Backbone bond lengths (Angstrom), bond angles and torsions (degrees), N, CA, C in turn:
res aa  C-N    CA-C-N  psi(-1)  N-CA   C-N-CA  omega(-1)  CA-C   N-CA-C  phi
1 M - - - 1.465 - - 1.515 111.29 -
2 C 1.350 117.13 -44.32 1.462 121.41 179.77 1.518 110.48 -60.14
3 K 1.333 115.77 -42.99 1.461 120.63 179.86 1.520 111.09 -61.05
4 K 1.332 116.99 -42.31 1.457 120.07 -179.56 1.523 110.61 -66.21
5 L 1.314 117.06 -38.09 1.464 119.34 178.34 1.517 110.98 -62.86
6 I 1.334 116.56 -39.08 1.463 120.01 178.81 1.524 110.63 -61.53
7 F 1.327 116.35 -44.09 1.459 118.57 -178.85 1.519 112.45 -70.96
8 F 1.323 117.49 -32.04 1.458 119.13 175.27 1.527 110.26 -66.01
9 V 1.345 117.13 -37.72 1.467 120.05 177.13 1.528 110.40 -63.41
10 L 1.338 116.10 -41.87 1.459 119.71 177.86 1.527 111.22 -62.39
11 L 1.339 115.64 -41.49 1.462 119.06 178.43 1.519 110.92 -61.81
12 L 1.312 116.58 -43.31 1.455 119.78 179.41 1.516 111.23 -63.09
13 A 1.321 116.50 -39.20 1.453 120.31 -177.14 1.517 112.49 -71.29
14 L 1.337 116.36 -38.93 1.457 120.25 -172.41 1.527 114.09 -97.47
15 C 1.355 117.27 -22.28 1.464 118.97 -166.83 1.511 115.30 -126.33
16 I 1.315 119.36 0.20 1.458 118.95 -171.58 1.520 112.41 -58.57
17 T 1.342 116.94 -41.08 1.461 119.80 179.11 1.515 110.61 -64.45
18 S 1.328 117.31 -43.36 1.456 121.18 -179.46 1.513 111.67 -63.25
19 L 1.341 116.58 -40.41 1.454 119.80 -178.99 1.514 111.32 -66.43
20 V 1.332 117.39 -38.32 1.463 120.12 177.22 1.514 110.09 -64.12
21 Q 1.336 116.44 -41.61 1.453 120.20 -179.14 1.524 111.38 -66.05
22 A 1.349 116.59 -27.96 1.458 119.48 -176.59 1.521 112.23 -65.34
23 G 1.327 117.51 -25.76 1.446 120.18 174.83 1.518 113.12 78.98
24 N 1.313 115.35 179.64 1.450 122.53 -171.77 1.522 110.98 -119.50
25 I 1.326 116.30 125.19 1.463 122.66 174.76 1.523 108.53 -109.82
26 I 1.308 117.24 129.22 1.465 121.01 170.86 1.520 107.77 -96.41
27 W 1.329 115.71 121.35 1.469 122.20 179.72 1.520 107.42 -102.56
28 V 1.325 116.60 113.00 1.460 122.27 -177.39 1.526 109.40 -90.29
29 S 1.321 115.77 118.95 1.461 121.35 -174.49 1.518 110.44 -141.85
30 G 1.342 115.12 153.18 1.454 120.52 172.68 1.506 112.89 -93.18
31 F 1.339 117.60 -3.38 1.460 124.05 178.23 1.525 112.84 58.16
32 F 1.339 116.93 33.65 1.463 121.01 177.45 1.528 110.38 -73.80
33 D 1.317 115.40 142.86 1.470 122.22 176.50 1.520 108.04 -118.36
34 G 1.331 114.96 71.50 1.457 120.45 -174.83 1.519 114.08 -70.72
35 N 1.338 117.32 -26.28 1.465 119.16 179.49 1.531 112.04 -91.75
36 I 1.328 115.31 2.44 1.475 123.57 172.36 1.538 111.76 54.63
37 D 1.337 115.66 49.90 1.464 119.11 176.63 1.523 112.15 -107.56
38 G 1.337 116.07 5.15 1.458 119.66 177.40 1.512 114.82 91.85
39 F 1.337 117.67 1.13 1.462 121.90 -179.40 1.526 109.47 -134.12
40 P 1.339 118.68 152.17 1.462 119.54 174.66 1.531 110.42 -57.43
41 D 1.303 116.27 140.78 1.466 120.40 -174.19 1.529 113.40 -62.99
42 D 1.328 117.51 -24.64 1.471 119.74 -177.23 1.527 112.85 -99.10
43 Q 1.326 118.33 14.55 1.469 121.93 -176.85 1.534 112.26 -56.07
44 E 1.331 117.38 -38.93 1.475 119.39 -175.33 1.521 112.26 -62.99
45 W 1.332 117.74 -34.86 1.464 119.35 178.33 1.525 110.60 -58.99
46 V 1.312 115.54 -44.34 1.465 120.76 -179.04 1.519 110.65 -67.29
47 D 1.340 116.54 -42.44 1.460 119.68 178.24 1.527 110.96 -61.17
48 R 1.320 116.79 -41.44 1.475 120.44 179.93 1.529 110.96 -64.28
49 L 1.306 117.24 -40.09 1.467 120.20 178.43 1.521 110.72 -67.07
50 R 1.315 117.45 -39.80 1.467 120.52 -177.38 1.521 111.56 -67.47
51 V 1.350 118.17 -43.21 1.464 118.82 179.01 1.527 111.04 -72.37
52 A 1.339 116.73 -15.45 1.468 120.31 173.19 1.525 111.67 -84.03
53 G 1.340 116.76 3.46 1.454 120.85 172.77 1.509 115.94 99.44
54 Y 1.335 117.73 3.32 1.458 120.31 -179.28 1.529 110.87 -88.24
55 I 1.317 116.22 147.78 1.454 122.07 173.09 1.527 106.82 -93.64
56 V 1.329 116.85 117.34 1.461 121.18 -172.91 1.522 109.98 -117.31
57 D 1.320 115.69 124.13 1.465 122.84 172.66 1.525 106.76 -86.82
58 Y 1.333 115.43 106.54 1.462 122.07 -176.18 1.520 108.37 -118.71
59 T 1.314 114.94 77.60 1.458 121.30 -178.14 1.525 109.18 -131.20
60 P 1.336 118.20 150.58 1.460 121.05 179.75 1.525 111.75 -78.52
61 G 1.344 114.65 172.15 1.461 118.82 170.10 1.507 116.65 109.56
62 W 1.343 118.28 20.52 1.467 120.36 -178.28 1.525 112.83 -97.71
63 E 1.332 117.07 6.48 1.471 119.52 -176.22 1.527 112.76 -66.91
64 E 1.320 117.66 -32.32 1.462 121.06 178.46 1.521 108.92 -123.43
65 L 1.307 116.20 116.65 1.458 120.52 -177.96 1.527 110.82 -82.41
66 D 1.324 115.10 143.67 1.455 121.67 170.36 1.528 107.82 -135.22
67 D 1.309 117.70 -179.35 1.467 120.73 -175.38 1.524 111.80 -58.72
68 A 1.333 117.11 -42.09 1.470 120.18 -177.81 1.529 111.06 -65.80
69 K 1.333 116.79 -39.54 1.466 119.63 179.98 1.523 111.12 -69.23
70 I 1.323 116.94 -37.11 1.465 120.10 178.35 1.527 110.21 -64.90
71 V 1.324 116.57 -40.36 1.470 120.17 176.54 1.533 109.97 -60.59
72 A 1.331 117.15 -44.40 1.467 121.31 179.82 1.521 111.21 -63.08
73 L 1.328 117.18 -42.94 1.460 120.87 179.65 1.526 111.13 -64.42
74 N 1.315 117.27 -40.04 1.464 120.61 179.06 1.521 112.67 -71.20
75 A 1.341 116.82 -21.38 1.463 120.80 179.59 1.525 112.45 -85.03
76 A 1.328 117.03 -14.18 1.467 120.47 -179.12 1.525 110.47 -74.19
77 D 1.327 115.68 161.99 1.462 120.79 174.88 1.521 111.64 -85.23
78 L 1.335 116.47 -27.66 1.459 121.67 -178.88 1.521 108.54 -158.66
79 I 1.336 115.93 143.71 1.461 122.51 174.19 1.524 107.41 -117.22
80 I 1.333 116.67 130.60 1.460 121.28 174.35 1.529 107.75 -120.01
81 V 1.322 116.17 121.38 1.465 121.60 178.17 1.522 107.91 -98.01
82 S 1.311 115.74 114.49 1.455 123.10 -173.66 1.526 112.48 -73.39
83 R 1.327 115.12 158.24 1.466 120.47 168.77 1.530 109.78 -65.53
84 N 1.325 117.50 -19.61 1.455 121.74 -179.46 1.530 110.17 -79.38
85 T 1.321 115.11 61.60 1.465 122.80 179.91 1.521 108.45 -141.13
86 N 1.320 115.60 161.08 1.460 121.61 170.10 1.521 106.07 -109.68
87 S 1.324 116.55 112.60 1.463 120.47 -171.84 1.528 112.73 -58.99
88 A 1.331 117.22 -26.77 1.466 120.40 -179.10 1.520 112.16 -67.30
89 Y 1.332 117.65 -17.57 1.461 121.12 -177.93 1.527 113.24 -86.53
90 Y 1.333 117.50 -3.49 1.466 120.10 -171.89 1.529 112.94 -122.88
91 D 1.328 117.39 14.91 1.468 117.96 -176.84 1.523 113.34 -132.53
92 D 1.338 117.59 21.01 1.461 120.10 178.79 1.529 110.63 -70.55
93 G 1.322 115.47 135.24 1.459 119.94 175.89 1.515 112.85 56.91
94 D 1.347 115.53 -123.34 1.462 119.97 -176.98 1.529 112.20 -96.58
95 E 1.345 118.05 19.33 1.457 119.69 -176.86 1.528 113.79 -61.53
96 P 1.355 120.95 -39.77 1.463 118.08 175.91 1.527 112.38 -56.17
97 T 1.322 117.22 -40.80 1.469 120.87 178.79 1.523 111.05 -68.62
98 L 1.328 117.33 -37.83 1.462 120.34 177.64 1.525 111.09 -63.20
99 W 1.335 116.88 -44.70 1.461 119.54 177.37 1.528 110.59 -62.21
100 D 1.327 116.56 -39.71 1.465 119.22 -179.35 1.516 112.57 -72.47
101 S 1.320 118.24 -18.93 1.461 120.55 178.64 1.527 112.45 -74.59
102 I 1.321 116.52 -16.39 1.469 120.93 -177.63 1.520 109.67 -70.00
103 T 1.316 116.36 132.16 1.470 120.81 -174.98 1.526 112.83 -89.22
104 T 1.323 117.88 -15.65 1.464 121.38 178.73 1.526 110.25 -62.92
105 P 1.340 118.78 139.52 1.467 120.13 174.07 1.530 110.49 -55.19
106 M 1.326 115.57 143.45 1.467 119.97 -174.46 1.526 110.05 -136.82
107 L 1.336 115.66 132.64 1.461 122.91 173.91 1.528 106.99 -115.33
108 V 1.321 116.28 125.92 1.469 121.03 -177.12 1.527 109.31 -118.01
109 S 1.347 115.71 126.82 1.464 121.13 177.50 1.522 112.46 -108.71
110 S 1.312 116.89 2.91 1.462 120.82 177.16 1.524 109.29 -89.34
111 T 1.322 115.97 100.29 1.467 120.54 179.40 1.519 110.95 -60.87
112 H 1.317 116.98 -32.44 1.461 120.69 -178.06 1.532 111.46 -64.58
113 L 1.323 117.86 -31.50 1.466 120.30 176.23 1.518 112.55 -71.34
114 M 1.325 117.36 -21.72 1.466 121.31 -177.42 1.525 112.57 -71.12
115 R 1.312 117.01 -20.39 1.462 121.28 -169.13 1.535 113.03 -62.01
116 S 1.300 114.38 158.34 1.467 120.88 -179.83 1.516 112.37 -69.08
117 T 1.340 117.27 -8.43 1.464 121.36 175.91 1.527 112.10 -100.34
118 R 1.328 118.17 0.41 1.464 122.54 -179.55 1.536 109.87 -120.51
119 W 1.341 117.32 -102.39 1.465 119.90 -177.17 1.529 112.96 -87.33
120 R 1.325 116.23 -10.80 1.472 122.68 175.06 1.538 112.44 61.67
121 W 1.327 114.90 46.86 1.468 119.92 171.81 1.533 110.45 -89.65
122 M 1.344 116.82 -27.27 1.462 122.22 -178.45 1.524 108.55 -130.29
123 D 1.326 115.84 139.93 1.459 121.26 -174.25 1.533 110.62 -88.56
124 S 1.339 115.38 67.90 1.458 120.71 -179.77 1.525 108.86 -166.78
125 I 1.333 115.24 159.05 1.468 120.48 171.37 1.532 110.43 -121.85
126 N 1.341 116.71 7.26 1.461 121.30 -173.79 1.530 111.00 -88.07
127 I 1.341 115.60 109.85 1.458 122.98 -179.97 1.535 109.04 -102.87
128 L 1.330 116.53 131.38 1.458 121.69 -178.90 1.519 110.20 -125.55
129 P 1.343 118.58 119.74 1.468 120.06 175.16 1.528 110.33 -77.05
130 L 1.322 116.51 115.95 1.457 121.53 -175.02 1.522 110.98 -138.97
131 A 1.331 114.92 155.57 1.462 121.68 170.40 1.516 107.35 -131.39
132 P 1.329 117.43 78.12 1.470 120.65 -176.17 1.522 112.19 -55.89
133 A 1.321 115.19 142.53 1.465 119.80 179.75 1.524 111.18 -65.15
134 V 1.333 116.46 -33.11 1.464 119.65 -178.69 1.525 110.35 -139.74
135 M 1.328 114.90 151.24 1.458 122.68 165.96 1.521 106.78 -98.72
136 E 1.327 116.68 127.04 1.463 120.46 176.84 1.522 109.07 -104.87
137 L 1.320 116.13 118.75 1.451 121.68 -179.61 1.519 110.38 -80.95
138 A 1.326 115.47 165.26 1.466 120.92 -175.36 1.518 112.11 -61.35
139 D 1.346 117.49 -26.56 1.466 119.91 179.91 1.519 112.88 -83.87
140 G 1.340 117.00 3.46 1.452 121.57 178.19 1.514 115.01 93.93
141 S 1.320 117.39 -11.16 1.465 120.09 178.91 1.527 110.21 -73.08
142 Q 1.314 115.62 153.51 1.462 121.11 -176.33 1.525 110.37 -127.94
143 L 1.324 116.18 150.42 1.455 121.59 175.43 1.511 109.62 -151.35
144 Q 1.324 115.95 155.62 1.457 120.71 174.86 1.514 107.02 -85.61
145 A 1.318 116.50 103.36 1.460 121.38 -170.79 1.518 113.53 -101.71
146 M 1.323 118.33 -18.06 1.459 120.29 -174.58 1.524 111.07 -120.61
147 D 1.338 115.56 136.41 1.459 121.92 176.68 1.529 108.11 -92.20
148 E 1.318 116.13 99.52 1.469 120.13 -174.69 1.524 112.28 -67.71
149 T 1.333 117.77 -17.53 1.465 119.69 178.97 1.529 111.82 -70.98
150 V 1.336 116.88 -22.28 1.465 120.39 176.95 1.520 109.95 -79.78
151 G 1.346 115.59 -43.61 1.456 119.87 179.63 1.514 111.22 150.02
152 P 1.333 117.52 157.05 1.458 121.53 -178.62 1.522 111.80 -76.78
153 S 1.325 114.78 167.06 1.462 121.83 172.83 1.516 109.33 -109.89
154 A 1.323 116.22 166.38 1.461 121.69 177.16 1.524 109.17 -90.94
155 F 1.322 116.65 119.32 1.456 122.67 174.28 1.524 108.42 -105.27
156 I 1.320 116.32 162.02 1.459 120.59 179.28 1.524 109.36 -120.33
157 D 1.326 114.80 134.38 1.467 121.56 -179.60 1.522 108.47 -86.57
158 A 1.344 115.22 87.00 1.468 119.83 -175.98 1.515 110.37 -157.18
159 A 1.325 114.55 151.67 1.462 120.06 170.97 1.533 108.15 -75.01
160 P 1.338 117.57 158.06 1.468 119.79 -176.06 1.515 114.57 -76.56
161 G 1.321 118.05 -0.65 1.458 119.65 -179.23 1.509 111.40 62.11
162 N 1.328 117.47 -124.07 1.464 121.39 -179.51 1.529 112.52 -95.53
163 G 1.323 115.47 15.22 1.455 120.08 176.40 1.514 111.23 -92.09
164 T 1.313 115.59 172.84 1.461 123.17 177.76 1.516 108.85 -112.01
165 V 1.327 116.38 123.50 1.458 120.85 -179.91 1.525 109.37 -78.82
166 L 1.335 115.88 124.33 1.457 121.26 178.15 1.528 112.41 -102.22
167 A 1.345 116.16 -20.62 1.465 119.95 178.33 1.522 109.14 -161.53
168 T 1.337 115.29 151.44 1.460 121.70 177.30 1.525 109.67 -131.69
169 G 1.336 115.06 162.87 1.458 122.66 172.99 1.511 108.28 -141.27
170 D 1.308 117.11 125.06 1.472 121.37 -174.97 1.530 111.09 52.40
171 G 1.321 116.52 33.37 1.462 121.66 177.43 1.511 114.57 81.55
172 L 1.324 117.86 -1.45 1.464 121.43 -179.31 1.533 110.56 -102.61
173 P 1.334 117.23 153.99 1.468 119.75 -179.34 1.531 111.44 -60.64
174 W 1.329 116.17 129.20 1.465 121.98 175.61 1.530 109.50 -108.71
175 I 1.338 115.65 -44.38 1.458 121.13 176.24 1.527 107.74 -132.32
176 V 1.331 115.96 126.88 1.470 121.77 178.03 1.525 108.03 -134.48
177 E 1.325 117.27 140.33 1.464 119.78 176.34 1.524 110.46 -124.86
178 W 1.331 115.07 150.92 1.460 123.06 175.99 1.526 108.63 -129.32
179 E 1.310 116.46 140.41 1.457 120.74 175.58 1.521 109.85 -79.88
180 A 1.316 115.83 156.57 1.464 120.69 176.14 1.526 109.98 -59.35
181 G 1.334 115.90 139.67 1.456 121.08 177.37 1.507 114.73 89.09
182 V 1.337 117.56 -0.37 1.470 121.77 -177.11 1.526 110.02 -95.40
183 E 1.344 116.39 137.67 1.462 120.50 169.58 1.528 107.55 -74.30
184 Y 1.320 117.51 132.72 1.465 120.28 -171.58 1.520 113.00 -58.74
185 Y 1.285 117.08 -43.42 1.470 122.16 171.24 1.515 106.60 -150.87
186 D 1.298 117.39 155.84 1.457 121.61 -177.69 1.533 109.81 -58.63
187 G 1.330 115.94 122.17 1.451 121.15 -178.60 1.514 113.85 93.86
188 S 1.328 118.43 -4.81 1.468 121.12 178.53 1.523 111.12 -61.48
189 G 1.328 115.97 -43.64 1.454 120.40 -175.98 1.521 113.01 80.81
190 Q 1.335 117.69 -3.78 1.458 122.87 178.94 1.535 109.23 -108.01
191 I 1.324 115.27 131.63 1.462 122.02 -176.08 1.527 108.84 -115.87
192 A 1.325 116.14 133.86 1.467 120.84 179.22 1.526 109.86 -68.35
193 G 1.321 116.21 119.19 1.462 120.57 179.64 1.513 113.22 -78.10
194 G 1.322 116.87 -14.29 1.453 123.62 178.06 1.512 108.07 -158.46
195 P 1.323 118.96 -177.57 1.469 120.83 177.10 1.525 110.08 -57.15
196 R 1.333 116.04 136.55 1.459 121.09 -176.83 1.529 110.20 -131.93
197 M 1.331 115.50 145.51 1.462 120.81 176.32 1.524 109.64 -142.23
198 F 1.321 115.35 136.21 1.459 123.00 168.95 1.516 107.02 -103.34
199 F 1.325 117.23 124.07 1.465 122.37 -178.28 1.519 107.10 -135.26
200 V 1.333 116.88 110.12 1.463 120.85 179.16 1.530 108.80 -66.51
201 A 1.323 116.71 118.12 1.462 121.03 -178.94 1.520 108.97 -162.70
202 G 1.308 116.39 136.13 1.461 121.22 -177.63 1.517 110.72 101.56
203 T 1.317 115.59 146.91 1.458 120.76 -172.83 1.519 113.73 -75.73
204 Q 1.326 113.92 150.47 1.457 122.49 167.20 1.524 106.72 -82.30
205 D 1.320 117.34 120.04 1.465 120.76 -174.70 1.520 111.52 -66.32
206 S 1.341 114.11 151.84 1.457 119.70 -177.51 1.522 110.96 -153.80
207 G 1.306 116.35 111.92 1.456 124.12 166.17 1.509 118.77 50.02
208 G 1.335 118.68 32.94 1.452 120.39 176.96 1.513 114.86 78.42
209 T 1.335 117.16 -1.81 1.466 120.35 179.12 1.522 111.50 -102.27
210 I 1.333 116.77 -34.86 1.465 122.07 176.32 1.515 107.98 -114.60
211 G 1.313 117.12 126.69 1.450 121.19 -177.33 1.518 112.95 -76.63
212 R 1.316 115.63 175.78 1.465 122.18 -179.86 1.530 108.73 -94.42
213 G 1.340 115.79 106.14 1.458 119.73 177.17 1.511 115.00 86.58
214 E 1.337 117.99 25.42 1.465 119.83 175.07 1.528 110.25 -64.76
215 M 1.336 116.22 153.99 1.459 121.04 174.22 1.522 109.27 -63.04
216 N 1.321 117.39 117.93 1.465 120.94 179.18 1.527 112.26 -132.48
217 L 1.327 116.83 17.64 1.454 120.07 174.92 1.524 109.99 -91.74
218 T 1.318 115.67 145.73 1.461 120.66 172.14 1.530 108.67 -73.38
219 A 1.325 116.36 176.67 1.465 119.93 177.00 1.524 110.28 -58.92
220 E 1.340 116.84 -39.76 1.475 120.05 178.05 1.520 110.89 -66.15
221 G 1.326 116.42 -42.77 1.460 119.97 179.21 1.507 111.95 -64.96
222 L 1.335 117.06 -40.40 1.458 120.68 178.59 1.526 110.80 -64.81
223 A 1.331 117.14 -35.40 1.464 120.38 177.18 1.529 110.69 -62.36
224 V 1.341 116.74 -38.33 1.469 120.23 176.95 1.529 109.85 -65.92
225 F 1.331 116.38 -41.09 1.466 120.70 178.13 1.525 110.46 -60.37
226 M 1.329 117.19 -46.31 1.465 121.21 179.19 1.527 111.18 -63.73
227 D 1.330 116.59 -36.67 1.473 120.05 175.71 1.528 110.41 -63.28
228 A 1.341 116.15 -37.15 1.466 120.12 178.28 1.520 110.66 -64.73
229 V 1.343 116.54 -40.21 1.463 120.68 176.67 1.529 109.98 -59.20
230 D 1.330 116.50 -46.17 1.470 120.65 179.45 1.525 111.52 -65.04
231 M 1.336 116.39 -37.95 1.455 120.17 -177.93 1.524 111.59 -66.57
232 L 1.340 116.56 -39.22 1.457 120.64 -178.58 1.524 112.15 -72.09
233 S 1.317 116.14 -31.68 1.459 119.47 -178.53 1.524 109.34 -144.18
234 P 1.328 116.23 75.96 1.467 120.39 -174.45 1.520 114.11 -62.10
235 A 1.330 117.90 -19.32 1.469 119.86 -179.57 1.523 111.86 -69.03
236 L 1.342 117.79 -15.95 1.460 119.86 -178.81 1.531 111.41 -64.92
237 S 1.318 118.03 -62.11 1.466 126.53 173.81 1.527 114.55 27.36
238 P 1.322 119.32 74.35 1.467 120.77 -179.37 1.525 112.82 -61.17
239 T 1.311 116.29 142.74 1.464 122.82 176.88 1.532 109.52 -82.69
240 P 1.343 118.04 166.42 1.472 119.72 174.03 1.522 112.42 -55.89
241 E 1.333 117.17 -38.10 1.462 120.22 179.06 1.523 111.36 -63.22
242 A 1.324 117.04 -40.29 1.463 120.33 178.77 1.524 111.02 -66.60
243 K 1.323 116.65 -36.02 1.467 120.12 178.38 1.527 110.95 -66.50
244 L 1.327 116.44 -40.60 1.456 119.77 176.65 1.528 110.58 -65.22
245 A 1.328 116.22 -39.96 1.469 119.91 177.86 1.521 110.40 -61.48
246 G 1.331 116.56 -40.78 1.460 119.91 177.88 1.516 112.37 -63.82
247 T 1.333 116.42 -36.36 1.460 120.16 178.59 1.523 110.76 -68.51
248 V 1.340 117.21 -37.89 1.465 120.40 175.78 1.528 110.55 -59.32
249 L 1.311 116.31 -47.87 1.463 120.02 -178.75 1.528 111.29 -64.84
250 F 1.331 116.29 -35.98 1.469 120.00 176.93 1.528 110.33 -62.67
251 I 1.327 116.91 -46.38 1.463 120.46 179.65 1.525 110.68 -59.88
252 M 1.327 116.74 -44.30 1.465 119.95 179.23 1.524 111.46 -61.04
253 D 1.338 116.13 -42.42 1.467 120.04 178.75 1.526 111.15 -63.87
254 E 1.340 116.33 -40.50 1.467 119.81 -178.47 1.532 111.58 -69.18
255 V 1.326 116.80 -32.40 1.466 119.60 173.83 1.530 109.22 -64.36
256 D 1.328 116.07 -46.02 1.468 120.15 179.39 1.524 111.88 -62.17
257 S 1.351 116.45 -31.20 1.468 120.90 -178.71 1.528 112.73 -84.75
258 G 1.330 116.66 -6.38 1.458 120.14 179.87 1.508 114.75 87.60
259 N 1.341 117.80 8.97 1.465 121.17 -178.69 1.520 113.33 -89.62
260 I 1.336 116.59 -13.31 1.462 122.50 173.38 1.526 106.98 -130.35
261 A 1.323 116.16 132.42 1.464 120.03 -179.88 1.527 110.20 -63.54
262 P 1.322 118.28 135.61 1.468 121.04 -177.93 1.525 113.53 -55.24
263 E 1.347 117.42 -35.33 1.460 119.45 -178.64 1.527 113.04 -69.96
264 L 1.332 116.63 -12.63 1.469 120.69 178.68 1.534 111.99 -89.74
265 E 1.319 115.90 -19.96 1.466 120.60 -172.20 1.526 113.07 -56.74
266 G 1.324 117.04 -51.67 1.460 120.75 -174.42 1.514 113.13 -58.55
267 S 1.332 116.88 -45.20 1.467 120.05 -177.16 1.526 111.89 -69.08
268 L 1.344 117.36 -31.09 1.472 120.07 175.37 1.528 110.45 -69.09
269 L 1.320 116.26 -45.33 1.460 120.40 -177.17 1.523 111.96 -67.99
270 V 1.324 117.03 -32.34 1.467 120.12 178.32 1.530 110.67 -60.75
271 K 1.315 117.26 -40.12 1.464 120.67 -179.07 1.527 111.13 -68.07
272 I 1.334 116.73 -38.80 1.464 119.09 177.60 1.523 109.97 -69.32
273 D 1.327 117.03 -39.71 1.454 120.44 177.71 1.529 111.02 -61.12
274 A 1.339 116.55 -38.27 1.463 120.26 178.02 1.529 110.81 -64.12
275 A 1.349 116.42 -40.37 1.467 120.03 177.51 1.528 110.99 -64.93
276 L 1.345 116.19 -41.11 1.464 120.46 176.76 1.523 111.45 -61.58
277 A 1.321 116.04 -44.39 1.463 120.54 -179.26 1.522 110.89 -63.50
278 A 1.340 117.03 -39.49 1.464 120.65 179.13 1.524 110.64 -63.28
279 L 1.329 116.39 -46.31 1.462 119.84 -179.61 1.521 111.23 -64.81
280 D 1.336 116.60 -33.98 1.458 120.48 -179.01 1.527 111.87 -64.93
281 K 1.326 117.23 -27.38 1.470 120.24 179.85 1.522 111.57 -68.99
282 G 1.332 115.82 -32.00 1.460 119.79 174.67 1.510 115.51 68.21
283 N 1.324 118.67 16.58 1.467 119.81 179.56 1.530 110.27 -85.61
284 P 1.338 118.39 169.89 1.475 120.70 -175.87 1.518 114.45 -59.43
285 N 1.335 116.36 -23.69 1.457 120.30 -177.70 1.529 112.77 -93.91
286 A 1.350 117.73 0.25 1.463 122.07 -172.09 1.528 112.81 -60.78
287 A 1.335 116.48 -45.67 1.460 119.86 -176.90 1.529 110.96 -63.82
288 K 1.325 117.09 -40.17 1.465 120.78 -179.60 1.524 110.75 -63.94
289 V 1.340 116.62 -44.73 1.463 120.27 178.88 1.529 110.33 -62.44
290 A 1.341 117.01 -44.46 1.461 121.05 179.70 1.526 111.41 -62.04
291 M 1.324 117.02 -39.88 1.463 120.22 178.46 1.523 111.20 -64.29
292 N 1.325 117.46 -39.51 1.473 119.87 177.22 1.520 111.37 -63.45
293 D 1.334 116.43 -38.94 1.466 120.04 177.12 1.526 110.61 -63.83
294 L 1.315 116.86 -40.19 1.460 120.34 179.83 1.524 112.10 -69.38
295 K 1.330 116.51 -36.02 1.472 119.64 175.92 1.526 110.38 -64.61
296 A 1.336 116.47 -37.78 1.468 119.86 176.33 1.524 110.42 -64.55
297 L 1.328 116.67 -37.76 1.467 120.99 176.49 1.525 110.27 -61.38
298 I 1.332 116.49 -46.66 1.464 120.80 -179.88 1.525 110.79 -60.28
299 N 1.327 116.67 -44.87 1.466 120.46 -179.57 1.520 111.57 -60.24
300 Q 1.335 116.22 -41.81 1.461 119.37 -179.48 1.526 111.19 -66.69
301 V 1.322 116.57 -43.07 1.462 120.31 -179.60 1.527 110.28 -64.03
302 E 1.324 117.06 -45.16 1.468 120.52 -179.48 1.533 111.14 -59.93
303 A 1.321 116.95 -34.26 1.467 120.53 -178.81 1.526 112.63 -73.01
304 Q 1.346 117.02 -16.77 1.466 120.60 -174.36 1.530 113.70 -113.68
305 V 1.341 117.20 6.81 1.469 119.99 -178.78 1.531 110.28 -60.78
306 E 1.326 115.12 129.87 1.469 123.70 -178.71 1.523 112.50 60.76
307 K 1.317 116.23 17.39 1.462 121.61 170.24 1.526 108.11 -113.27
308 K 1.344 114.88 -65.92 1.460 119.70 179.06 1.525 112.17 -120.20
309 I 1.339 115.73 6.26 1.466 120.24 178.13 1.524 108.77 -149.09
310 T 1.309 117.30 135.35 1.466 120.40 -179.52 1.524 110.18 -69.95
311 S 1.322 115.48 157.73 1.468 119.81 179.86 1.519 110.96 -63.09
312 Y 1.342 117.14 -33.14 1.465 120.36 179.31 1.526 110.63 -64.26
313 A 1.342 117.21 -51.92 1.463 120.49 -179.18 1.522 110.56 -62.71
314 A 1.331 116.66 -39.39 1.464 120.43 179.70 1.520 111.36 -62.31
315 E 1.333 116.41 -43.27 1.463 120.05 -178.72 1.531 111.32 -62.13
316 I 1.331 117.13 -43.33 1.460 120.71 -179.83 1.531 110.29 -62.60
317 I 1.328 117.22 -46.39 1.465 120.87 -178.01 1.525 110.94 -65.29
318 I 1.335 116.94 -46.31 1.464 120.84 -178.11 1.523 110.82 -64.32
319 D 1.328 117.15 -44.49 1.471 120.02 179.51 1.526 111.05 -61.57
320 S 1.334 117.22 -44.00 1.466 119.86 -178.42 1.520 110.55 -66.13
321 A 1.344 117.36 -39.21 1.458 120.72 178.04 1.527 111.68 -65.17
322 N 1.338 116.73 -43.81 1.471 120.35 178.81 1.531 111.27 -64.06
323 D 1.323 116.78 -40.41 1.468 119.73 178.08 1.521 110.84 -61.34
324 L 1.323 116.20 -41.04 1.465 119.76 -178.74 1.526 111.40 -71.34
325 I 1.327 116.76 -36.89 1.469 119.60 175.46 1.522 110.03 -60.20
326 A 1.338 116.76 -42.76 1.464 120.48 178.34 1.534 110.57 -63.70
327 E 1.325 116.90 -40.28 1.459 120.69 179.53 1.521 111.88 -64.65
328 L 1.330 116.04 -34.25 1.465 120.90 -178.96 1.530 112.90 -81.11
329 G 1.344 115.79 -3.45 1.460 119.37 175.89 1.505 115.10 106.16
330 G 1.327 116.49 10.73 1.454 120.11 -179.31 1.521 113.37 -82.45
């Protein structure tokens, strides 16, 4: 406990400004555990956002909106509605209109909510489980965005209506955006209260083997998702210090969850603290010193995979460290 308090004090001293700048994301989830592994199927999305420096509110209870919840949603910097939802729980009475009244930018990955029988963003009810070989962006460039070995996502067979298609897969909408004040499609009757984006992401659940909304994007696909987050709310833009702070909190959570051995915690946090201290100095050599500290972190984690740290926790830490090294010029 004493050790954790020391590191929280360091985080407050070195990162408080960065954390405030990172802003607040509300992640709307049903917390379903369809693959029966003991954790919500969409947990990795939240972990990835947190180690990227974002502050994420990941709590249940968004199925029925009331005045207090609407105030909270409007106060957020960004709302992300996960595939880990049951669309029938979010469209009772005037709930589609209430959700659309929210002015905060919103990214929705639940294709089932898009249907003309739910939130009426897309004029179709036809859901297709697919794992397209490529995502084609609006500029014609292509990338392999989905890991089909994890599982397919739910796509919708519909034209974008009054939205703008930013990417497709197998000819179907993959990413669509709508400006505030636009009716989603002619006759929808639903008007976007703020910037809106539909982004197909997360698995279509299947028979207890594939969960609802598991991470199924490749590294390239996840980079596009993160770019979408930045595009919808550019004020978020986490700093390197905020990203390191997020990684510290992730490590602490994983120790508490039993995914990292307690005796490993201190030595991992010391390396991140050293990187934070180097960046705080702000001298010309700061980035190089911080990168060396992060490389030492990666080496230690790689040496302990499936010994004192699970492969899942190791992958998150290593990926976040490598991303930050690249950002710092490595």
